[in-house]
Structures are given as structure tokens and as C-alpha cells.
N, C-alpha and C positions, 0 to 999 in steps of 0.2 A: 275863555278857556276853551281850548280846542277839544272837540269831542273826538275820541279815538276812531280811526277809520278801520272798519272791519273789511278784511279782504277774504274772498271766497277761496277756500282751500280744497284740493283734490287728494284723495287718499293715495299714498305712495305704494307703488307695486313691489310686492315681495319677490326678490329674484329666485328664491328657492321654489316658490310656487310656480314660477315660469319654467324652471327646469323640470319640475314635476310634471308640468303639462306636456312636456315633450316626450314622455314615456312611450306614447303610442303614436308619436309623430314621425316626421321624415328623418329625424336623426337616428332613430332606431333602425330605420331602413338603411341608412347610410353605413352605420357601424356594424350591422349584422353581416357576417361573411357569406358570400355566395358559394353554394356547393360547386366543387370542382369536378367536371366530367372526366371520363377516361381519355377523351381525345384532347382535353385542354392542355395547353403548354405549361410546363413547370420548369423552373430554373435549374440549371445543372448543379450537381453536387460534386464538389472537388475534393471531398474528404476521402479517407481510406476505404470507406464502404463502397464508394463508386469505383475505385480502382479494382477492388476485389471482384465486383460484379463483372467488370470488363474482362478480367483474367479468366474467370470461369466461363465466360462466353467464348474466348479463344480456344480453350481446351475442351470444349464440349464434345468434339468429335473423337477425342483420344480413346475412350472406352471401346468404341466399335472397332477402331483400327487395331487396338491391342488384342481384342478378341480374334480379329481376322488373322493377325500374325501368329498367335498361339495356336489357333486352329490349323493354319498352314504347317507350322512346325510339327504339330501332333500327327498330321497326315503323313508328312515326310518321314518322321521317325518311324511310324508304323510301316510304311513301305520299305524303308531301309532295313528294319528289323525282320520283316517278312522275307526280303531278299537274302539277308545274311543267314536266316534260318534255313532257307532252301539250299544255300551253298553248303552249310554244315551237314545237312541231310545227304546231299549228293556226295560230298567228300567221304562221309561215313560209309555209304553204300559202296562206293568205288574201292575204298580200302578193304572192306570185307571181301569183295569179289576178287581183288588181287591176292589177298591172303589165301583164299581157297584154291585159286588156279595155279599159284606158284608154290603151294605147299609150305608157306612160311610159318615160323613159330609165332610171330606176332604180326599184327596188321601194320602195313606201311603208313607213312604220312602222305596224305594227298592234299594238295592246295590248288584250288581252282582260281585262276586270275581273271581280271576284268570285272567291270561293273557297268550296269547291273547284271546279275547272273540270270534272272528270269527272262530278260530280253534275249540273252545269248541262247538260253534253252529253247525259247520259242523259235529262234532262227536255226536251231540245231547245229550250232557252231560255237565252240569255246575258244576264247582268245589264247589261253595257255593253261596247261595242267602240269604241275610240278609234283613228282613222286620221289620220296626218299624211303629206301628199303634198307634196314640194318641187317647185318649178319646173314649174308647170302652165301650158301654153300657153293664152292667152286673147286672141284676136284678134291685135293687133300687139304685145302685151306678154306677159310671163310673170308669173304670180302666184308670189311668193317662197315662200309656204307656205299650204297649205290644211289646216286641222285640223277634223275632224268627229267628234262623239261620238254614237253610236247607243245607245239604251237599250231594254231589253226586246226584244232581237233574237230572233226565232223562226226556228229552223233547220228546213230540209227536209233531213234527214240520216239515214243509217243507220250510226252509228258515226263514229269520228274520221276515217276515210279515205274516207268516202262522203257528203260534204256537197254537195248539189245546188244549194242556194240559201238565201236568207234573206229574211225580211220585217222591215222596220224601221218600227214604228209612229211613232216620234218621233226626230228628229235635230236637233242644233244644232251650228253650226260657226263658224269664224273664218277669214277670208281676208285675207292681207296682200299688198298691192301695194307693194313697197319702192321708195323713191326711188333707191336705188343701181341697181336693175334698170332703172328708167325712164331714168336717165341713160345707161345703157349700150345700151339696146335701141331707143330711138326714132329713132335715126339722125340726130339733130340734133347738129351739131358742137359739142362742149364746152358743152352746156347742162346745167345742174344744176337739180333741182327741190327746193324746200324748203317746209315747211309754214308757212302764214301764218294760222292760226286753225282753227276747227273744220271749215270747208268750203272753204278757199281754199289754193291752191298758187301759189308764185311760181317762174317760169322765168327763169333768168339765165345768159347765156353768150355765145357768138359763133356767127355764121353766115357761111360764105363765100359772097360774091356777086361775080361778075365780077372775081375776083382780089383782092377786098378782104374782110377779116375785119370784119364789122359786129357791134356788140354788140346782142344780142337780149334784150329784156325783155318779159315778158308775165305775166298773172295768169289762173289757171284756177279756176273755181268748180266744185266737185264736187257732183253731185246724183244722186238715184236716178232711174233710167230704167225705169219699170215695176216689176215685182216681182222681176226677175231680172237687172237690169243697172244700171250707173252711167253717167252722161253727163258731159260736160265743156263748160262755157261759157267760151270764151277771151275775155278782155278786156284792155284796157290794153296792147295789143301795139305795140311800137315797135322800130325798128332805128336805132341811132345811128351816123352816119358821123363818127367822132371827135367833136370838139367843134364841128364846122362845121354839121351839119344833122341832122335827124331825119326818118325815114320811118315813116309810119303807114299800113298798108294799109287800103283802104276808099274810100268815095265821099262821106263827110261833109265838113263844112266844116273840121274839124280833121285830116282825113286827107290824105295826100299827103306831099310832100317840103318841109320848111320849115326856115328858118334857126333856129338856137338863139338864145336870148336873148343869150348871150355874144357870138355873132358879129354879131347885129343891132346891139348896143350899140357894137361896135368899128368900125362902118362910118364913124363920124365921124372916126376916125383913119386908116382904110385907104381912102384916096380912090379907089384903083383899083377896089376892089370896089363902092364906092358909085356910081361912074360907070358900072360895068357894069350895075347895076340900072336906073339912071335913063336909060340909053340905049335901053331897050326900052319902046316906047310902051304896050304892054299892062300892063306892070308899073307904069308911072307912073299909069295910069288906076286901077289897083287901090290904089295908095298914096293916091289922092285929092289929089295935088299939082297945082296949076295949072301949065300949060305954061310960063308966064312965069317962075315961080319955079324950075322945072327948068332953063330956059335960063340964067338968072343963075347958078345953082349950078354948072352945068357949065363956065362961063367963069371962075369964081372959086373957088379952094379955100377961101377964108375963108367965102364964102356957102355952099359945099357943107358945110363942117363945122358951120355954124350950122343948116342945114336938117336934116342927118342926126343931129345931136346931141340932138334933142328926144325926150322920151318917146313922143310921138305917132308919130313916124317909126319908132322901134324897134318899137312895137306893130304898126304897119301892115306893116312889113317882115317880121315873123314870120308874118304871115297869108298872104303870097304863096306860092302853090304853085309851086315851082321846076320841077315836071314839065312845066309849060306851056312852059318854055324849051328843053326837050330837043330838039325837032325843029327849031324855027325859029331858035333863038339858042344853038347849042351853044357859041359862043365866049364868050358871057356866063357860062355855067356854068364854063368853064375859068378865066376871070378871077376867079370866086368861089372857086376852089380845088376844084371838083367835077369828077370824071372823067365825061365825057359817056357813056362806055360803061356805067359803073355806074348812072348815072341812067336810061338806057334799059332796064337789066335789072331795075330795081326794080318797075315795074308788072307784070312777069311773076310776081312773088311776090304773087299775089292772096291775099286774106285766107283763102279756103278752103284754099289750098295750105299756108299757114303754120299754120292751125288744125288741119289734118289731121296735120301733123308734131308738134303739141303735144298732141293729144287723148289722154286717158287712159281713154277709155270701153272697157268690155268687158261681155260677157254671160255669165251662168252657163250651163253646158250643160244640155240637157233631161234631167230625171231619168228613170230607167228606169221602165217600167210606167206605171201611172196615178197615181203619186205626185206630190206638190207640193213644189217647192223655191223659196223666196223670200228676198229680202233683208229684213232687219229693221232695219238701221242702217248708215249710211255716215258715216265721219268721218275727218278728216285728223289724223294723229298725227306725232310727231317723226321716226319712221323710215319713214313711208309712209302709204298709204291703207288703213284697216282696215274691213272689211265683215263684219257679223254676218249669219248666215243661219240659216234653220230649214227643216226638211223634215218631211213626214208621209206615211205610206202608201207608202213606197218598197219596191221589191222588186228583188232581185238574183238572178241565176242563172236 
């Protein structure tokens, strides 16, 4: 019987104990992460956080640029406002000075052109100055508006508040004499002026004479009167006494008081008026009718109608100046329908009197210093008479 063979055995190593033995070994050193320094490389991050950081990097200079732009704009605005304030101040001072020197009821409008103003002031030379003056008295009328623009104005000044005067080498202007002002100021009752072409004006309205409102019609031709004024030639003046008669002032053949064509033509039907004329020997002589024919007509209404109904009689009757009947035959005027008091008052409206009421003439004021101011054009427009003017070598102050 075989005896069992005993083999020498070695204890088996526990793997968990081996792992435990590595706690303080090189594996811990291998697995422990090394601290990363500030200069050590790190992999790029391609996520949104990285893009946001790059965008902030590109716009990092914007706040400073924006501040610079805002600051520049603020300085520019301050300079512009200061320059505009200086312009307004200078315009106000100039307007007050013109008001006092010209005796105006209100200060004119003054507009200084060019930019910047302070640079011009320092140079003592303004690019342009525009002045608008309303309601300037000119003889019997008022000029509705006077506008003048001076260029290259040279100042006699020491700063903004010490302007002693100015020299104007060249000036051009515009003067308006409005029809609305003429209608209001000329003192003619209810007369209106309207343009009738480049140089003509029509006056149409009523004029009270001896308790009667007579219709006034006239035509005025506007012309230059020298270099600094305009004149008025009045023509076609007439006063209508209803439809009965017309008065034209003057001494010519067509002047005086005459029957209208309508009235003269109706004498054939209005026998009382016809007999009133034929009963005055001086009128009969002017009519050129034989005395025998007049005697027959006065005895027979039929013959009277036949005589007064001819075109020749109508024409001759219109040529008779009824003013000749005012003193010697006032009853004849009454029978014609005319007020003798009115007829006596008409000759007192001499042509110069009516012409003076309708004249639109005026003269420009003398310019200051040795300067020259002259009219360059006069014309009639829809709203009034417009006058162009030019000046040179003017000095103020």
C-alpha cells in the first residue's frame, strides 16, 4: 500500500492585499493629476463660451471710441450753439439800432448769413446781411415791405458788443407798394386799385360829392421818376352820375358834364327831358338844329320824337356840356334829373385835386454818407407795385 506523498504547499497571495499595498506606491503617483501652471498649454475650447470670449475681445475698443465720438459731438454742438447765440444777439442789436435810427414803429427783421459767424466777426467782414422792414412811410402812402440784402459788409467793431458802424459796398433790394395799403391809405372813399398790365393800374370805386355817391373810374400809368422815385400819370378819369350823365374833369372838348348814350337815346321817348334841352337857345345852337324845326318839335310831340330819335341828334346831345346850364338854366337841369347843387360842386373837383387823390408817387430816402441808391425796375404785379433797387458805397454808423 502506497503511502500518500505529501507535497509542500505555499500560501496563495491575496490580490486585494496587493492592491492595498499600492496605496502609497507608484500607481498613486501615476494617477494623481499634476498641477497645471499659468503658462502650460491647454486644448482649445470650441464651444459657445469660447466664441463669446473672442467676440468680447474684438469689441473691447468700442467704449473708448464711442466716448470719443460723443465728446466730439458735444464740443461741436457747443460751438455751433455758441455761434448761433452770437448771431441771434447781433441780429437783435442790429434790429434795435435800425428801429431807432429810422424811426420805425416795430423793429425790422435782420438775418446775418454765412457760417461760422464768430469767424466773420473776428475778420470784421460779414458775408451777407438781409434786412426786411415792414410798413415804411413814403410820402402819402406806406410801403408794405422793404427788403434789402447787403453783401461783403465791412464792420467797424471791437468785438460783438462794440460795433460802431458798417460799410456796404453793394446792396440790392425789393420794395412792395401793396394795393391793399393803397386802398386803405389814400383817403378816397371805397376806391380799389388793381393791376392792368406791366405799368398800368385801374382805380374803381365811389366818391362822395354834394351828398351823392358818384362812381369813380380812372387809369394810372406807373413810371420811374429819376433814379430814386416813381411817378403816376392819371388818365381816363370819370365820375358817373348813375346812368344819367358822366363828368370828366378838364378843359378839353370831351371834358365836362355830358349825357350818357343811354340817356341821349331815350330823349325821343322822354319828351319832358327833350323839351328841357330844346328850350335853351345856347343848347339849340350847339345841337345845330334850325329854329323852325325846334319850334315845330316843341308844338308837336310827334315831330319832337321824330327829331330826337335820329342818330345825329343822339350824337349831338352827348356833346353838349351840361355845366353851361348850371348858372343860367338850373331848372333845365332839374327837368333832366340832375341835382343843380351837385352840378355846381363838380367843377370844384378840378383835375389836379382828383389826380392828387389818386397819385401813387413816392421817393426813396437819401442814403447815408456818400453812397448811391437808385431804382432799377418798376412794374405792376398782382398784389401791388414792385420796385427793384440797388445801392453802392453805403455807410452806416
